[in-house]
N, C-alpha and C positions, 0 to 999 in steps of 0.2 A: 389545382384543387383548393377550394376555399371553404366548403361547408361539409358537415357530416351529420348524420341523423340516424336514429334507431328505427328500423322498419322490419317488423315481424322477427325480432331477434337477430337481425343482421345489421351490419354497419354499411350504410350507403354513402359513397363518396360522390360529391357533385363537382364536376370539372367546370371551372370558370371559363366561359366561352371567350372572354376577352383576354385570357392569358395566352401570350404569344411566346413560344419557346422554340429556339432552333434546336430541336432535339438531337439532330445528327451531330452538331458541334458539341453539345453537352456530352453526348456519349463518347465522342472522340477524345475529349479532354479528360473524362473520368476513367475511361477504359472499361466501363460497364457495358453489359449487354442491355438491350431494352427491358428485358424482364428484370434484371438486377436493379436497374434504375427505378422502375415502377414499384418494385417491392420495397425499396428503401424509402421512396417518397410516400408510399402508402403507410408504411410503418410510422413515419414521422407524424402523420395526421391522426392515425389510430391511437398513438401514444397520447396525443393531446386530448383526444376524445375520451379515452379511458380515465385520464387524470381529471377531466371535468366532471365525470360521472361518479368517480370514487376517489376520495383523497387518500385512501389507504394504499401505501406503496406496494407494488407487486414485483415479483421477479420477472425477468424477460422470458418470453416464450421460446427463444432460440439462443443457444450458447455461442452462435457465430459472431454476433455483433450487437452492441447496445447503442442506440442512437439517442441523443439528447437534443432538445430544441434550442439550447443555448449555444452561442458561438464561442469558439475557443479564442482566447486572448492572443493578439498579435503584437502586443506592446513590449514583450520581454526581448532581451538581446540574444541569449544563448538557448539553443534548441536542445531538448532532452528527450531521449527515448527511454521509456521505463519498461523493464521486463519483470515478470513475476510480481506485478504491482500490488497484489492483494487489495486491501481496502484503501491503500494509498498513504500509509504512514510516512514512508521515505519521500514520496512525491510531495506531500504537504510540507515536509521539511524543506525541500528544494524550492517550492513555490513561496513559502513564507506567508505572511499576511494572516496570522492567526493570533489568538490571545488565550492564555491559560495561566492559572495561578497568579493572576494580577499582572502578568508580564506580557507585553506585546512583542511579537516576533515579526519584524518588518518584512514586507514583500521583497523577494530577491529578483534579480533579473534573469531568472530561468523560466523557460516556457516549456511545458510538457507537450511535445509534438506528437507523440504516439505512445500508447500504453497497452499492456496485455496481461491477462491473467486467465487461468483455467476455471476458477470457481465462479459460478454464476451469481451467487449472493454477494461475493466480494465485488464483482463487476457492477452489480446494482448499487452497492454502497458507494463505489467510486464515482459513478455517474451522478448520484444524488448529491455528492459533496463537491465535485469538481466542475460539473456542468459541461463536460466535453466527452467525446467518444472514447471508448476503450474496446479493444479487440478481445473478445471473450472466446477462448478456445485453446487447444494445444499449441504451444509455441512452434513446434515443428511444422504444423499445418499453416502457420502464419508467416513463414519466412519470406515469401514473395511480397507480402504486404508491408514489411518493415521499410520505412523510408531509407533512401540510399545515402543520406547524409544527416549528420547531427553533430553538435558540439560535445555532448555528454551522453553516455549510456549508463543507466543505473539499474540495479536490481538485486533482490535478495533471493538467490537461487535456492530451491528446496533443499532441506537439510536433514530429512528424517534418517538417512543412511549414515550421517556423520554425527548427529546429535548424541550427547551423553545418554539421553533417554531413548534414543532410537535403536535400530537394529545393528548399527555399526557395519553396514555393508561397504562403507567407504565411498569415495568419489565416483566409483563405477556402479554404485547402486542404482536401481531403477529411477529413484527420485532425484538423488543428488547428482546423478550423471547428467541432469538437465543443464548443468553449468556449461556443458559443451555447446548447447544452443547459444548461450550468451557469448562464448568464445567465437563462434561462427559469425554471429551478428556484429561483434566488435571488429572482426576481420573484414567484414563487408563494408561497414559504415566508416571505420577508421576515425572515431571521435577523438577529440583532443584529450579527453579524460574519460575514464570509466570508473564506476564505483560498484563493487560487488560485496554484498553483506552476507554473513553466515554465522553459525553458532560457534561458541568458544571451543566446542568439541573438535573443531578443525585443527586446533593447536595441540590437542592431546597427543601423548606419545603413541597411542594405538592408531592414530590417524596421520602419523608422520609421512607415510607413503602417499596418502591422499593429498596432503598439503603440498608436498613436493610436486605432485602431478599437476595440481591446480595452478601453482605458481609458474611451473614450466610452460604450461599451455598458454597462460596469459602472457608470459614473458616473450614467447616466440612471436607474438604479434608486433613486437617492436615498441614496447612501452617500458618506462621505468616503473618498477613495482614497489609499492609501500604497503605493508600489512601490519596491523596492530590490533590489540584487544582493547576495547573501550568498555568502561563501566558507565552505563547511562546515568547513574546517580551523580557522577562527577560533573555532569552537564546540566543539572537541574531537573532531572526526571526522578520522581519519587519511587524508584524501584532499582534494586541492585541487579540490573540486567546486564550481562556481559555479552558482547557481540564482537565478531571480527569483521573489520572492513579492509578489503583489498582495493587499493586505489592505484590505477595505472595512468601515467601521464605520458603523452607522446613526447618524443625527444625534442620537438620544436616548441614546447611550452615549459613553464617552470615546474620543477618537481614539487610533489605534494608535501606539505608540512602539516602534520596532525594538529587539529585545534587544541588549544590549551584548556584544561579543565577549569570550570568556573566555581566549583565547590570541592570540598574534601570531606572525609568521613565525619569531621566535627560539625560540618555545616550542611550535610545532606538533608534534603527535604524529607520530612517525616510523614508517616501515614496520616496522622491527625491533621497536619498542615494540608495534605492533599485532598482529603475527603471529609474533614470535620464539619464543613459548612453545608454538606448535603443533608437534606431533611430526613428524619427517621421514617416518616410516612411519605411514600411517593405521591407527588401531586400530579405528575404527568407520566402515565403508564407507557406512553409512546416514546419516552425518552430513555428507554432501556434501564430505568431505575427500579427494577424489581428484583426480588431475591427469594430464597427459600430457607426454611429453618433446617438445621442439621446439627448433628453432634460432632464435636472434634474427636477424631480418632488418631491412632498412631500410624495410620497408613501413609505411604509416601505422598508427600505434597499436601497433606491435610494439616495445616498449621494456622494458628491464630496470629494475626498481625500484631505488631507491637506499636503502640501509639507514638513512641518516640524514635522509631526507626523507619527506614524506607520499606516499601512493600517488597515481597519476594518476587522472583522472576515469574512473569505470566507465561503460561504455555498454551499452545493451541487447543489442547484438550483440557480447558479450564475446569470442566465438570469433574475431571479425574484429578485435578490439581486444586482442590478446594482451599480457598483462603477465607478465613473467618474474620469478621469485623473485630476490631481490637476491643470494643466495649459492649457489643450487642451479640445475643445468641443466634447468629445467622451468618450465612455466607455473604460475601460482598456482592453487590449488584453489578450488572454489566456496565452501568455508567460509572460506578466506582472503579471497576477494572480498567475502563477506558481512561479514567483520570490517572491511574498508576502508569499507564502507557503515555501519558501527556497529550491525549486527544482533547481538543476543546469541547466544551459542552454542546456547542452547536453542531458538532459532527454527528450525523445520524447514521446508524447501522441498519442495514436491511437484511431480511432473511430469517428472522426468528432467533430464539435464544441460543441454540446450539451453533448456528452459523455465526452469530455475533461473537460467541466464545472463541470460535476458530479464527475469526478475523482479528480480534483484539490480540490473541495470543501469538499470532504469526507476524504481527506488524512490527516495523521499526518505529520506535518512539519518535514522533514528529520533532520534538525538541532536539533530540540527538541528531536527527537528519538535518535539522536547520544548521547546527554547528558544523557538521560535515560539509554542507553545501557552501558555507562561508569560506571554509578552507579551500574547497575546489575553486571557488570564485577567484581566490588569490592566484591560482595557477594560470588563470586566463587573462591576467592583466598584461 
């Protein structure tokens, strides 16, 4: 297929008569049916056509898979499977090669082999910024598609049933119980290292039984287990976000040593340092730098930022967790929220304001992910 054109409201694909494909060999190698192969190839060219006709990003029409025209890098050494990837905060940390707050975070030798998330907007954001496939759908429906081998498995399993702000149904709740899919995949793939991220509520007294269950299930797989609470502000993120990382190392590799903090409370990055350079009037409305006026109230989560302190923890329901600019009578913009999560300004979010709020609030700060990845790399020496 080489050309596409619009004809009476339809997209017409023209097959190149000189294109020679051994279709049967191709199907044998991919495991696809002829219909699946054609649908995938057609989607590739239709996506190109739509992009050429309209530069405004759109969500994919199907939740099953998102295809990108860019090729995935093959240069990295260690292969990573990413579960519950969201918009890719932890993945960006493992990949490296980004700049934020005047600091460059070099490329790591980790290559994202396979990624998955349920949320379509998050998947669209992922493809936009990483340039390679992500499997978009329920993880239980994707089990047969997961690669059979990888060096590392990473993921932040859903936490609504464990979170301090959630319903506290525990590890067996409908959402948090999804960690069992991660356990099953780790058991199948048997990576050298796995990294599981969750909220600090996992360590709370009311979740003691859930914590013991999670650690037992991971430990039964034959891994040395390390778990610790990290404050993102200690690693250069301008936000006092606390998250638990459970790291498992196979018995034939080095045990995990947590990365050392690079800052302390006296040197934490402040809100003013994080967003003070962003213009008061947005110059690029496509860059998520828009906001709304609102009054500060005494409701939960409605607080004004302090210029000389880090930001408060971003939550997925940011619209219900309003953070107000430290010097202006308005809520912070999504670009400012992304800054507090340490996403570089070049990172573009798809799906509209509410979806962007959810993606930003759910993400692992890339800077924190980068420091975790460096410690994981030490295990693989």
